[in-house]
C-alpha positions as CSV (number, residue, x, y, z in Angstrom):
1,M,24.7,-16.2,9.1
2,S,23.3,-19.3,11.8
3,R,24.4,-22.8,10.9
4,Y,21.0,-23.5,11.9
5,W,18.9,-21.5,9.3
6,S,17.0,-23.6,6.7
7,E,18.0,-23.2,3.2
8,L,15.1,-21.4,2.5
9,A,15.9,-18.7,5.5
10,R,19.6,-18.5,3.8
11,G,18.1,-17.6,0.5
12,L,15.5,-14.7,1.4
13,S,16.0,-11.0,1.0
14,P,13.8,-9.5,3.3
15,Y,11.7,-6.5,2.9
16,V,13.2,-3.3,4.2
17,P,10.6,-1.3,5.9
18,G,10.7,2.5,6.4
19,E,12.7,3.8,9.0
20,Q,11.4,4.4,12.5
21,P,13.8,6.4,14.0
22,R,13.7,8.4,17.3
23,I,14.8,11.9,16.4
24,A,13.7,14.9,18.6
25,G,11.4,17.3,16.6
26,L,11.2,15.0,13.5
27,V,9.3,15.7,10.6
28,K,8.1,11.7,9.5
29,L,7.5,11.6,5.7
30,N,9.0,8.0,4.9
31,T,6.5,5.7,5.5
32,N,3.0,7.0,4.2
33,E,1.3,7.3,7.7
34,S,-1.7,9.8,7.9
35,P,-0.9,13.0,9.5
36,F,-4.0,12.9,11.0
37,G,-5.5,10.4,14.2
38,P,-7.9,7.8,13.3
39,S,-11.7,8.3,13.6
40,P,-12.3,8.9,17.5
41,K,-15.1,6.3,17.2
42,A,-12.7,3.7,16.4
43,L,-10.5,4.9,19.0
44,E,-13.7,4.5,21.6
45,A,-14.4,1.0,20.1
46,V,-10.8,-0.1,20.3
47,R,-10.8,1.1,24.4
48,A,-14.4,-0.5,24.6
49,A,-13.0,-3.9,23.2
50,A,-9.9,-3.9,25.4
51,D,-11.8,-5.7,28.6
52,E,-11.9,-9.0,30.2
53,T,-13.1,-10.3,27.0
54,L,-9.4,-10.7,25.8
55,R,-9.2,-14.2,27.7
56,L,-11.2,-15.3,24.8
57,Y,-10.2,-15.9,21.2
58,P,-11.6,-13.3,18.7
59,D,-14.0,-14.4,16.2
60,P,-11.6,-16.4,13.5
61,Q,-13.9,-15.7,10.6
62,S,-14.0,-12.1,11.7
63,T,-18.0,-12.2,11.0
64,R,-19.0,-8.9,11.8
65,L,-16.3,-7.1,10.2
66,R,-16.4,-8.7,7.0
67,E,-20.4,-7.9,6.8
68,V,-19.7,-4.2,7.5
69,L,-16.9,-4.4,4.4
70,A,-19.7,-5.9,2.2
71,D,-22.3,-3.8,2.9
72,Y,-19.9,-0.9,2.3
73,H,-18.7,-2.2,-0.8
74,G,-22.1,-3.7,-1.9
75,V,-20.9,-7.2,-2.1
76,A,-21.8,-10.4,0.0
77,P,-20.0,-11.4,3.1
78,E,-18.5,-14.6,1.1
79,Q,-16.9,-12.2,-1.2
80,V,-14.9,-10.4,1.8
81,F,-11.4,-11.5,3.7
82,V,-9.5,-9.9,6.1
83,G,-6.0,-10.4,7.6
84,N,-3.4,-8.8,9.7
85,G,-2.7,-5.8,7.3
86,S,-2.8,-6.0,3.5
87,D,0.7,-7.4,3.7
88,E,-0.5,-10.3,5.3
89,V,-3.8,-10.5,2.7
90,L,-1.4,-10.4,-0.3
91,A,0.9,-12.9,1.3
92,H,-1.9,-15.4,1.3
93,A,-2.9,-14.2,-2.2
94,F,0.9,-15.1,-3.6
95,A,0.6,-18.4,-2.2
96,G,-2.9,-19.4,-3.0
97,L,-3.6,-17.5,-6.4
98,L,-0.3,-16.4,-7.7
99,K,2.0,-19.2,-7.8
100,Q,0.6,-20.6,-11.3
101,A,2.7,-22.8,-13.9
102,G,3.3,-19.5,-15.9
103,P,5.6,-16.7,-14.6
104,L,3.9,-14.1,-12.2
105,L,4.0,-10.4,-14.0
106,Y,4.4,-7.0,-12.0
107,P,5.9,-3.8,-13.0
108,D,9.7,-3.5,-12.7
109,V,9.1,-0.3,-10.2
110,T,6.5,-1.0,-7.6
111,Y,5.9,-2.2,-4.2
112,S,9.2,-4.1,-3.2
113,F,7.6,-6.5,-1.4
114,Y,6.4,-8.4,-4.5
115,P,9.9,-9.8,-5.2
116,V,10.4,-10.7,-1.3
117,Y,7.0,-12.9,-1.2
118,C,8.1,-14.6,-5.0
119,R,11.2,-15.6,-3.1
120,L,9.7,-16.9,-0.1
121,F,7.0,-18.8,-1.9
122,G,9.2,-20.0,-4.7
123,I,7.3,-18.2,-7.4
124,N,8.6,-17.6,-10.7
125,Y,8.1,-13.9,-11.9
126,E,8.7,-11.3,-14.9
127,T,8.8,-7.5,-14.4
128,V,7.4,-5.4,-16.9
129,P,8.8,-2.2,-17.5
130,L,6.9,0.8,-16.8
131,D,6.7,3.3,-19.8
132,A,8.9,6.7,-20.2
133,G,6.3,8.3,-17.9
134,M,6.6,5.9,-15.3
135,R,3.1,4.4,-16.1
136,V,2.0,0.9,-16.0
137,H,1.3,0.2,-19.6
138,T,-1.5,-2.7,-19.5
139,P,-1.0,-3.9,-22.8
140,D,2.2,-5.3,-22.0
141,Y,0.7,-7.7,-19.8
142,L,-1.4,-9.5,-22.6
143,G,-0.5,-13.0,-24.2
144,R,2.1,-14.2,-21.4
145,G,2.5,-14.9,-17.8
146,G,0.2,-17.0,-15.3
147,A,-0.9,-14.5,-12.9
148,I,-0.8,-10.8,-12.5
149,I,-0.6,-8.3,-9.5
150,I,-0.7,-4.5,-9.9
151,A,-0.8,-2.1,-7.4
152,N,-3.2,0.9,-8.2
153,P,-1.9,3.7,-7.9
154,N,1.3,2.1,-8.2
155,A,4.1,2.3,-5.2
156,P,6.4,4.4,-5.2
157,T,5.2,6.3,-8.3
158,G,1.8,7.0,-7.1
159,I,0.4,7.1,-10.6
160,A,-3.2,5.6,-11.0
161,L,-4.6,3.5,-14.0
162,S,-8.2,4.1,-14.4
163,R,-11.1,1.4,-13.8
164,R,-11.4,1.0,-17.6
165,Q,-8.1,0.2,-18.0
166,I,-8.1,-2.3,-15.4
167,E,-11.3,-3.9,-16.6
168,R,-9.8,-4.0,-20.1
169,L,-6.8,-6.0,-18.7
170,V,-8.9,-8.3,-16.5
171,A,-11.5,-8.9,-19.4
172,A,-8.4,-10.0,-21.6
173,R,-7.1,-12.3,-19.3
174,P,-9.6,-14.6,-18.0
175,D,-8.0,-17.3,-17.6
176,I,-5.6,-16.2,-15.1
177,P,-5.8,-14.7,-11.5
178,V,-5.1,-10.8,-11.3
179,V,-4.5,-9.0,-8.0
180,I,-5.3,-5.0,-7.8
181,D,-3.4,-3.8,-4.8
182,E,-5.3,-0.7,-3.6
183,A,-3.6,0.4,-0.8
184,Y,-3.8,4.2,-1.9
185,V,-6.8,4.1,-4.0
186,D,-8.9,6.1,-1.6
187,F,-6.6,9.4,-2.3
188,G,-7.7,10.2,-6.0
189,A,-8.2,6.5,-8.2
190,E,-10.9,4.5,-9.1
191,T,-11.4,1.4,-7.2
192,A,-11.8,-2.0,-9.5
193,I,-14.2,-3.4,-6.8
194,S,-17.3,-3.1,-8.8
195,L,-15.8,-5.1,-11.3
196,V,-15.5,-8.6,-9.2
197,R,-19.1,-9.2,-9.8
198,D,-18.6,-10.0,-13.7
199,H,-14.9,-11.0,-13.5
200,P,-14.1,-14.4,-11.0
201,N,-10.6,-13.7,-11.6
202,L,-10.1,-10.5,-9.9
203,L,-9.2,-9.8,-6.3
204,V,-8.9,-6.5,-4.9
205,V,-6.9,-5.9,-1.8
206,Q,-7.2,-3.0,0.3
207,T,-5.9,-1.8,3.7
208,M,-7.1,0.6,6.8
209,S,-3.5,1.6,7.4
210,K,-3.3,4.5,5.2
211,S,-7.0,6.4,4.4
212,R,-8.4,5.2,7.6
213,A,-5.1,5.8,9.8
214,L,-5.3,2.5,11.3
215,A,-1.7,1.6,10.7
216,G,-0.9,0.5,14.1
217,L,-4.2,-1.7,14.3
218,R,-3.1,-4.2,11.2
219,V,-6.0,-4.6,9.4
220,G,-6.5,-5.0,6.0
221,Y,-8.9,-7.0,3.5
222,A,-9.5,-8.5,0.1
223,I,-12.7,-8.7,-2.2
224,G,-13.4,-10.9,-4.9
225,D,-15.2,-13.8,-6.2
226,A,-16.3,-16.2,-3.4
227,A,-14.2,-19.1,-4.9
228,L,-11.1,-16.9,-4.7
229,I,-12.0,-16.1,-1.0
230,E,-12.0,-19.2,0.0
231,G,-8.6,-20.1,-1.7
232,L,-7.3,-17.2,0.5
233,T,-9.1,-18.6,3.8
234,R,-7.4,-22.0,3.2
235,V,-4.1,-20.6,3.2
236,K,-4.8,-18.4,6.5
237,D,-6.5,-21.4,8.5
238,S,-3.1,-23.5,7.5
239,F,-1.2,-20.5,9.0
240,N,-2.8,-18.7,11.4
241,S,-6.7,-19.1,12.2
242,Y,-7.1,-15.8,14.3
243,P,-5.4,-13.1,12.5
244,L,-7.3,-10.2,13.8
245,G,-7.8,-9.5,17.3
246,R,-11.1,-8.5,19.1
247,P,-9.7,-4.9,19.6
248,A,-8.5,-4.6,15.8
249,Q,-11.9,-5.9,14.8
250,A,-14.2,-3.5,16.8
251,G,-11.9,-0.5,15.6
252,A,-12.2,-1.4,12.2
253,I,-15.7,-1.6,12.0
254,A,-16.0,1.7,13.6
255,A,-13.7,3.2,11.3
256,I,-15.9,2.1,8.4
257,E,-19.0,3.4,9.8
258,D,-17.6,7.0,10.4
259,E,-17.9,7.9,6.7
260,A,-18.0,11.5,7.7
261,Y,-14.5,11.5,9.4
262,F,-13.2,9.3,6.9
263,Q,-14.3,11.9,4.1
264,Q,-12.8,14.6,6.0
265,S,-9.4,13.6,6.7
266,R,-9.0,12.0,2.6
267,L,-10.0,15.0,1.3
268,A,-7.6,17.5,3.5
269,I,-4.7,15.0,2.5
270,I,-5.5,15.3,-1.0
271,A,-5.6,18.9,-0.6
272,N,-2.2,18.8,1.0
273,R,-0.9,16.9,-1.8
274,R,-1.9,19.6,-4.1
275,A,-0.2,22.2,-2.0
276,L,3.2,20.1,-2.1
277,T,3.1,19.4,-5.6
278,T,3.1,23.2,-6.0
279,D,5.6,24.2,-3.5
280,L,7.9,21.5,-5.1
281,A,7.6,22.6,-8.5
282,S,8.0,26.2,-7.4
283,L,11.6,24.7,-6.1
284,G,12.4,23.1,-9.7
285,F,11.3,19.9,-9.0
286,E,9.4,17.3,-11.4
287,V,6.6,15.6,-9.8
288,L,5.2,12.8,-11.0
289,P,0.8,13.0,-11.3
290,S,0.0,11.3,-7.9
291,S,-3.1,9.7,-6.8
292,A,-1.5,8.4,-3.6
293,N,-1.0,10.0,0.0
294,F,2.7,10.8,-1.1
295,V,4.4,12.3,-4.1
296,F,7.4,10.9,-6.0
297,A,9.6,13.8,-7.3
298,R,13.3,14.5,-8.3
299,H,15.2,17.6,-8.8
300,P,17.6,17.7,-12.2
301,G,20.4,19.5,-10.0
302,H,20.6,17.1,-7.1
303,S,20.7,13.4,-6.4
304,G,18.1,11.7,-4.6
305,H,20.5,10.3,-2.1
306,A,21.7,13.7,-1.3
307,L,18.9,15.5,-0.9
308,A,17.5,12.8,1.3
309,A,20.7,12.8,3.5
310,A,20.4,16.8,3.9
311,L,17.0,16.7,4.8
312,R,17.7,14.1,7.4
313,E,20.3,16.1,8.8
314,Q,17.7,19.0,9.2
315,A,15.2,16.4,11.0
316,V,13.1,15.7,8.4
317,L,12.9,12.0,6.7
318,V,11.8,11.2,3.4
319,R,12.1,7.6,1.4
320,H,14.9,7.4,-1.0
321,F,15.0,4.4,-3.2
322,S,18.4,3.0,-4.6
323,G,17.0,1.1,-7.7
324,P,17.4,1.2,-11.1
325,R,15.1,4.4,-12.7
326,V,14.4,5.8,-9.2
327,S,17.5,6.5,-7.6
328,D,17.1,10.3,-8.3
329,F,13.6,10.5,-6.7
330,L,12.2,11.0,-3.3
331,R,8.9,9.6,-2.3
332,I,7.7,12.1,0.3
333,T,4.5,11.4,2.5
334,V,1.8,14.0,2.1
335,G,1.9,15.3,6.1
336,S,-0.2,18.2,8.0
337,S,0.7,21.6,6.4
338,A,2.9,22.4,9.4
339,E,5.2,19.3,8.6
340,L,5.1,20.1,4.9
341,G,6.0,23.6,5.7
342,R,9.0,22.1,7.6
343,L,9.9,20.0,4.3
344,T,9.7,22.7,2.0
345,E,11.8,25.0,4.0
346,A,14.4,22.4,4.5
347,L,14.3,21.7,0.5
348,A,14.6,25.5,-0.1
349,A,17.7,26.0,2.6
350,T,19.5,22.5,0.9
351,L,19.0,23.9,-2.5
352,A,20.6,27.3,-1.9
353,A,23.4,26.1,0.1
354,P,26.8,26.1,-2.2
355,P,27.8,22.9,-3.5
356,P,30.5,21.2,-1.2
357,H,33.8,21.5,-2.2
């Protein structure tokens, strides 16, 4: 620890992203990346934008991208905010909306960046336990708290709330901001964007990293009432006025406009998730019902840590969490059919091996 660190830096416990190792022949199912490439039209747009105009600053308002997103989601451009990945968008929401007099409420098992942002921005928070089925129970968020954030589908469980459940929650708490983090919504859940029109306290955050296969481009966005968006913009322009470069804006626009490719890859991942769930169940795993591009599963006869270690020895990487209630689970990204075949082969070999002496 450096003696030159500030007290803020000394007190932080940073988010730990999924491992990105260099292992020959690796099957990488630990970071929820798409097994398919981005839209060819997006790649073409990125290449075309990498020209001499890179000497110029990009549009700080990402005007054209916001217009395209607004048209796609049926809202006005002033209801759209864009940032450098949804993590940055969320950070601005934590600073600009979720730091209230009362504590921020979020599930006890959820995206592990939430407590990191709370420490970074000095936000008082309380976790709300998932129920026995590892589901968010929205009535538990009523009558207390100064703000709410819920990932839907939740991560790492993959379980989704219905739009009706979210609507009841937002309508019951009109006095506080509610953020719905929809990083995985395109894989089988219902987006809450249509609720924004009638609920000025609702902010919906999405990303192009998952269903649009643009994790390396870093584009995220939020949709909400224009007053909420103005709050995010005030934070952005106090931090970084140019979060998205020219190639990122161009690639994101092309990805949104290529609806056919989006639907094709999205539906392929959903089909692969069904096949993976069936294969895991046949091996004796309990698999939570997922609406994401990953599954959350555990085996009654093996610890999650031991299974993850055994898979790594066979060059198959999955995500293991050590926290309470989830230490026996593996979070497994839905990969290609070939990758999932390697996974099930490795799991079958591990489960069939005699226990160590």
